Jmol script that loads the backbone (N, CA, C; Angstrom):
load data "model"
ATOM      1  N   MET A   1      -7.641  -4.541  -8.781  1.00  0.00           N
ATOM      2  CA  MET A   1      -8.364  -5.014  -7.608  1.00  0.00           C
ATOM      3  C   MET A   1      -8.391  -6.540  -7.641  1.00  0.00           C
ATOM      4  N   PHE A   2      -7.966  -7.174  -6.542  1.00  0.00           N
ATOM      5  CA  PHE A   2      -7.977  -8.630  -6.467  1.00  0.00           C
ATOM      6  C   PHE A   2      -9.027  -9.070  -5.457  1.00  0.00           C
ATOM      7  N   LEU A   3      -9.561 -10.242  -5.659  1.00  0.00           N
ATOM      8  CA  LEU A   3     -10.480 -10.816  -4.672  1.00  0.00           C
ATOM      9  C   LEU A   3      -9.838 -12.070  -4.101  1.00  0.00           C
ATOM     10  N   TYR A   4      -9.857 -12.215  -2.810  1.00  0.00           N
ATOM     11  CA  TYR A   4      -9.303 -13.396  -2.151  1.00  0.00           C
ATOM     12  C   TYR A   4     -10.293 -13.853  -1.097  1.00  0.00           C
ATOM     13  N   ARG A   5     -11.012 -14.897  -1.385  1.00  0.00           N
ATOM     14  CA  ARG A   5     -12.087 -15.392  -0.507  1.00  0.00           C
ATOM     15  C   ARG A   5     -13.052 -14.267  -0.166  1.00  0.00           C
ATOM     16  N   ASP A   6     -13.220 -13.937   1.114  1.00  0.00           N
ATOM     17  CA  ASP A   6     -14.147 -12.883   1.523  1.00  0.00           C
ATOM     18  C   ASP A   6     -13.457 -11.533   1.659  1.00  0.00           C
ATOM     19  N   TYR A   7     -12.178 -11.453   1.296  1.00  0.00           N
ATOM     20  CA  TYR A   7     -11.412 -10.223   1.488  1.00  0.00           C
ATOM     21  C   TYR A   7     -11.203  -9.513   0.161  1.00  0.00           C
ATOM     22  N   GLU A   8     -11.049  -8.199   0.226  1.00  0.00           N
ATOM     23  CA  GLU A   8     -10.763  -7.401  -0.948  1.00  0.00           C
ATOM     24  C   GLU A   8      -9.463  -6.638  -0.691  1.00  0.00           C
ATOM     25  N   LEU A   9      -8.520  -6.720  -1.619  1.00  0.00           N
ATOM     26  CA  LEU A   9      -7.243  -6.005  -1.484  1.00  0.00           C
ATOM     27  C   LEU A   9      -7.142  -4.976  -2.595  1.00  0.00           C
ATOM     28  N   TRP A  10      -6.705  -3.800  -2.264  1.00  0.00           N
ATOM     29  CA  TRP A  10      -6.461  -2.791  -3.285  1.00  0.00           C
ATOM     30  C   TRP A  10      -5.438  -1.792  -2.784  1.00  0.00           C
ATOM     31  N   GLY A  11      -4.823  -1.062  -3.703  1.00  0.00           N
ATOM     32  CA  GLY A  11      -3.844  -0.035  -3.343  1.00  0.00           C
ATOM     33  C   GLY A  11      -4.174   1.265  -4.045  1.00  0.00           C
ATOM     34  N   GLU A  12      -3.829   2.351  -3.406  1.00  0.00           N
ATOM     35  CA  GLU A  12      -4.074   3.660  -4.000  1.00  0.00           C
ATOM     36  C   GLU A  12      -2.850   4.532  -3.765  1.00  0.00           C
ATOM     37  N   ALA A  13      -2.355   5.174  -4.811  1.00  0.00           N
ATOM     38  CA  ALA A  13      -1.191   6.049  -4.684  1.00  0.00           C
ATOM     39  C   ALA A  13      -1.605   7.354  -4.014  1.00  0.00           C
ATOM     40  N   VAL A  14      -0.866   7.746  -2.992  1.00  0.00           N
ATOM     41  CA  VAL A  14      -1.158   8.981  -2.262  1.00  0.00           C
ATOM     42  C   VAL A  14       0.137   9.767  -2.066  1.00  0.00           C
ATOM     43  N   PRO A  15       0.073  11.097  -1.891  1.00  0.00           N
ATOM     44  CA  PRO A  15       1.284  11.893  -1.692  1.00  0.00           C
ATOM     45  C   PRO A  15       1.996  11.549  -0.375  1.00  0.00           C
ATOM     46  N   LEU A  16       3.320  11.644  -0.389  1.00  0.00           N
ATOM     47  CA  LEU A  16       4.126  11.435   0.810  1.00  0.00           C
ATOM     48  C   LEU A  16       4.928  12.709   1.054  1.00  0.00           C
ATOM     49  N   VAL A  17       4.919  13.210   2.286  1.00  0.00           N
ATOM     50  CA  VAL A  17       5.618  14.458   2.603  1.00  0.00           C
ATOM     51  C   VAL A  17       7.129  14.248   2.534  1.00  0.00           C
ATOM     52  N   ASP A  18       7.823  15.138   1.846  1.00  0.00           N
ATOM     53  CA  ASP A  18       9.287  15.113   1.790  1.00  0.00           C
ATOM     54  C   ASP A  18       9.795  16.012   2.916  1.00  0.00           C
ATOM     55  N   PHE A  19      10.275  15.405   4.012  1.00  0.00           N
ATOM     56  CA  PHE A  19      10.663  16.171   5.196  1.00  0.00           C
ATOM     57  C   PHE A  19      11.896  17.042   4.957  1.00  0.00           C
ATOM     58  N   SER A  20      12.780  16.653   4.030  1.00  0.00           N
ATOM     59  CA  SER A  20      13.956  17.488   3.743  1.00  0.00           C
ATOM     60  C   SER A  20      13.522  18.833   3.170  1.00  0.00           C
ATOM     61  N   MET A  21      12.453  18.832   2.383  1.00  0.00           N
ATOM     62  CA  MET A  21      11.952  20.085   1.823  1.00  0.00           C
ATOM     63  C   MET A  21      11.388  20.968   2.928  1.00  0.00           C
ATOM     64  N   LEU A  22      10.687  20.376   3.892  1.00  0.00           N
ATOM     65  CA  LEU A  22      10.100  21.155   4.979  1.00  0.00           C
ATOM     66  C   LEU A  22      11.175  21.735   5.896  1.00  0.00           C
ATOM     67  N   LEU A  23      12.214  20.950   6.192  1.00  0.00           N
ATOM     68  CA  LEU A  23      13.254  21.386   7.126  1.00  0.00           C
ATOM     69  C   LEU A  23      14.163  22.461   6.530  1.00  0.00           C
ATOM     70  N   THR A  24      14.448  22.379   5.238  1.00  0.00           N
ATOM     71  CA  THR A  24      15.362  23.337   4.607  1.00  0.00           C
ATOM     72  C   THR A  24      14.630  24.455   3.879  1.00  0.00           C
ATOM     73  N   ASN A  25      13.307  24.364   3.821  1.00  0.00           N
ATOM     74  CA  ASN A  25      12.472  25.361   3.142  1.00  0.00           C
ATOM     75  C   ASN A  25      12.852  25.493   1.664  1.00  0.00           C
ATOM     76  N   ARG A  26      13.228  24.355   1.034  1.00  0.00           N
ATOM     77  CA  ARG A  26      13.544  24.329  -0.398  1.00  0.00           C
ATOM     78  C   ARG A  26      12.663  23.294  -1.076  1.00  0.00           C
ATOM     79  N   GLN A  27      12.474  23.464  -2.372  1.00  0.00           N
ATOM     80  CA  GLN A  27      11.698  22.484  -3.118  1.00  0.00           C
ATOM     81  C   GLN A  27      12.533  21.236  -3.357  1.00  0.00           C
ATOM     82  N   SER A  28      11.901  20.085  -3.242  1.00  0.00           N
ATOM     83  CA  SER A  28      12.593  18.824  -3.465  1.00  0.00           C
ATOM     84  C   SER A  28      12.668  18.521  -4.958  1.00  0.00           C
ATOM     85  N   ARG A  29      13.783  17.922  -5.386  1.00  0.00           N
ATOM     86  CA  ARG A  29      13.918  17.516  -6.787  1.00  0.00           C
ATOM     87  C   ARG A  29      13.393  16.102  -6.995  1.00  0.00           C
ATOM     88  N   GLU A  30      13.053  15.416  -5.920  1.00  0.00           N
ATOM     89  CA  GLU A  30      12.550  14.051  -6.027  1.00  0.00           C
ATOM     90  C   GLU A  30      11.074  14.014  -5.666  1.00  0.00           C
ATOM     91  N   CYS A  31      10.331  13.265  -6.427  1.00  0.00           N
ATOM     92  CA  CYS A  31       8.906  13.097  -6.150  1.00  0.00           C
ATOM     93  C   CYS A  31       8.725  11.755  -5.428  1.00  0.00           C
ATOM     94  N   MET A  32       8.045  11.773  -4.307  1.00  0.00           N
ATOM     95  CA  MET A  32       7.811  10.547  -3.546  1.00  0.00           C
ATOM     96  C   MET A  32       6.320  10.240  -3.541  1.00  0.00           C
ATOM     97  N   HIS A  33       5.983   8.965  -3.551  1.00  0.00           N
ATOM     98  CA  HIS A  33       4.593   8.586  -3.361  1.00  0.00           C
ATOM     99  C   HIS A  33       4.551   7.245  -2.643  1.00  0.00           C
ATOM    100  N   THR A  34       3.425   6.927  -2.077  1.00  0.00           N
ATOM    101  CA  THR A  34       3.265   5.675  -1.354  1.00  0.00           C
ATOM    102  C   THR A  34       2.127   4.883  -1.966  1.00  0.00           C
ATOM    103  N   ARG A  35       2.153   3.603  -1.739  1.00  0.00           N
ATOM    104  CA  ARG A  35       1.035   2.754  -2.108  1.00  0.00           C
ATOM    105  C   ARG A  35       0.561   2.086  -0.824  1.00  0.00           C
ATOM    106  N   ILE A  36      -0.681   2.333  -0.463  1.00  0.00           N
ATOM    107  CA  ILE A  36      -1.236   1.785   0.770  1.00  0.00           C
ATOM    108  C   ILE A  36      -2.071   0.558   0.427  1.00  0.00           C
ATOM    109  N   ILE A  37      -1.753  -0.560   1.068  1.00  0.00           N
ATOM    110  CA  ILE A  37      -2.494  -1.795   0.841  1.00  0.00           C
ATOM    111  C   ILE A  37      -3.507  -1.955   1.972  1.00  0.00           C
ATOM    112  N   LEU A  38      -4.768  -2.079   1.622  1.00  0.00           N
ATOM    113  CA  LEU A  38      -5.839  -2.163   2.612  1.00  0.00           C
ATOM    114  C   LEU A  38      -6.494  -3.536   2.580  1.00  0.00           C
ATOM    115  N   LEU A  39      -6.974  -3.965   3.733  1.00  0.00           N
ATOM    116  CA  LEU A  39      -7.692  -5.228   3.854  1.00  0.00           C
ATOM    117  C   LEU A  39      -9.074  -4.930   4.403  1.00  0.00           C
ATOM    118  N   SER A  40     -10.100  -5.338   3.682  1.00  0.00           N
ATOM    119  CA  SER A  40     -11.472  -5.103   4.118  1.00  0.00           C
ATOM    120  C   SER A  40     -12.154  -6.445   4.347  1.00  0.00           C
ATOM    121  N   ASN A  41     -12.633  -6.666   5.554  1.00  0.00           N
ATOM    122  CA  ASN A  41     -13.344  -7.898   5.893  1.00  0.00           C
ATOM    123  C   ASN A  41     -14.822  -7.561   6.055  1.00  0.00           C
ATOM    124  N   PRO A  42     -15.678  -8.041   5.157  1.00  0.00           N
ATOM    125  CA  PRO A  42     -17.095  -7.688   5.211  1.00  0.00           C
ATOM    126  C   PRO A  42     -17.787  -8.108   6.506  1.00  0.00           C
ATOM    127  N   THR A  43     -17.264  -9.124   7.188  1.00  0.00           N
ATOM    128  CA  THR A  43     -17.924  -9.597   8.405  1.00  0.00           C
ATOM    129  C   THR A  43     -17.550  -8.777   9.633  1.00  0.00           C
ATOM    130  N   SER A  44     -16.331  -8.205   9.665  1.00  0.00           N
ATOM    131  CA  SER A  44     -15.914  -7.436  10.841  1.00  0.00           C
ATOM    132  C   SER A  44     -16.045  -5.932  10.645  1.00  0.00           C
ATOM    133  N   GLY A  45     -16.207  -5.498   9.401  1.00  0.00           N
ATOM    134  CA  GLY A  45     -16.472  -4.083   9.150  1.00  0.00           C
ATOM    135  C   GLY A  45     -15.281  -3.222   8.793  1.00  0.00           C
ATOM    136  N   PRO A  46     -14.561  -2.669   9.791  1.00  0.00           N
ATOM    137  CA  PRO A  46     -13.573  -1.630   9.498  1.00  0.00           C
ATOM    138  C   PRO A  46     -12.419  -2.110   8.618  1.00  0.00           C
ATOM    139  N   ILE A  47     -11.897  -1.174   7.842  1.00  0.00           N
ATOM    140  CA  ILE A  47     -10.756  -1.456   6.963  1.00  0.00           C
ATOM    141  C   ILE A  47      -9.466  -1.306   7.760  1.00  0.00           C
ATOM    142  N   LYS A  48      -8.533  -2.236   7.583  1.00  0.00           N
ATOM    143  CA  LYS A  48      -7.247  -2.182   8.285  1.00  0.00           C
ATOM    144  C   LYS A  48      -6.123  -2.037   7.266  1.00  0.00           C
ATOM    145  N   THR A  49      -5.096  -1.260   7.614  1.00  0.00           N
ATOM    146  CA  THR A  49      -3.939  -1.086   6.738  1.00  0.00           C
ATOM    147  C   THR A  49      -3.003  -2.275   6.900  1.00  0.00           C
ATOM    148  N   LEU A  50      -2.649  -2.915   5.777  1.00  0.00           N
ATOM    149  CA  LEU A  50      -1.715  -4.042   5.814  1.00  0.00           C
ATOM    150  C   LEU A  50      -0.275  -3.578   5.702  1.00  0.00           C
ATOM    151  N   GLY A  51      -0.040  -2.554   4.899  1.00  0.00           N
ATOM    152  CA  GLY A  51       1.332  -2.090   4.743  1.00  0.00           C
ATOM    153  C   GLY A  51       1.418  -0.866   3.866  1.00  0.00           C
ATOM    154  N   ILE A  52       2.545  -0.190   3.939  1.00  0.00           N
ATOM    155  CA  ILE A  52       2.790   1.002   3.136  1.00  0.00           C
ATOM    156  C   ILE A  52       4.135   0.829   2.438  1.00  0.00           C
ATOM    157  N   ILE A  53       4.154   1.063   1.134  1.00  0.00           N
ATOM    158  CA  ILE A  53       5.389   0.969   0.363  1.00  0.00           C
ATOM    159  C   ILE A  53       5.702   2.358  -0.181  1.00  0.00           C
ATOM    160  N   ALA A  54       6.885   2.889   0.121  1.00  0.00           N
ATOM    161  CA  ALA A  54       7.293   4.207  -0.389  1.00  0.00           C
ATOM    162  C   ALA A  54       8.296   4.001  -1.513  1.00  0.00           C
ATOM    163  N   GLU A  55       8.159   4.771  -2.572  1.00  0.00           N
ATOM    164  CA  GLU A  55       9.097   4.642  -3.675  1.00  0.00           C
ATOM    165  C   GLU A  55       9.337   5.991  -4.330  1.00  0.00           C
ATOM    166  N   LYS A  56      10.504   6.152  -4.944  1.00  0.00           N
ATOM    167  CA  LYS A  56      10.835   7.385  -5.653  1.00  0.00           C
ATOM    168  C   LYS A  56      10.377   7.256  -7.099  1.00  0.00           C
ATOM    169  N   SER A  57       9.905   8.355  -7.662  1.00  0.00           N
ATOM    170  CA  SER A  57       9.512   8.325  -9.069  1.00  0.00           C
ATOM    171  C   SER A  57      10.070   9.543  -9.784  1.00  0.00           C
TER     172      SER A  57
END
end "model"
wireframe off; spacefill off
backbone 0.3
color backbone group
């Protein structure tokens, strides 16, 4: 977790759907996950998504 002035940035790994597995009804041999970067401004309230990075593991 980093602090930058009044903003807080953090990322959390979450599952990403493998569409090839859904379309072919087979299990995927590759595991995918994403890291979502969020920006929270204490003065404006709601959290906004800055970006999503997908990677194979």
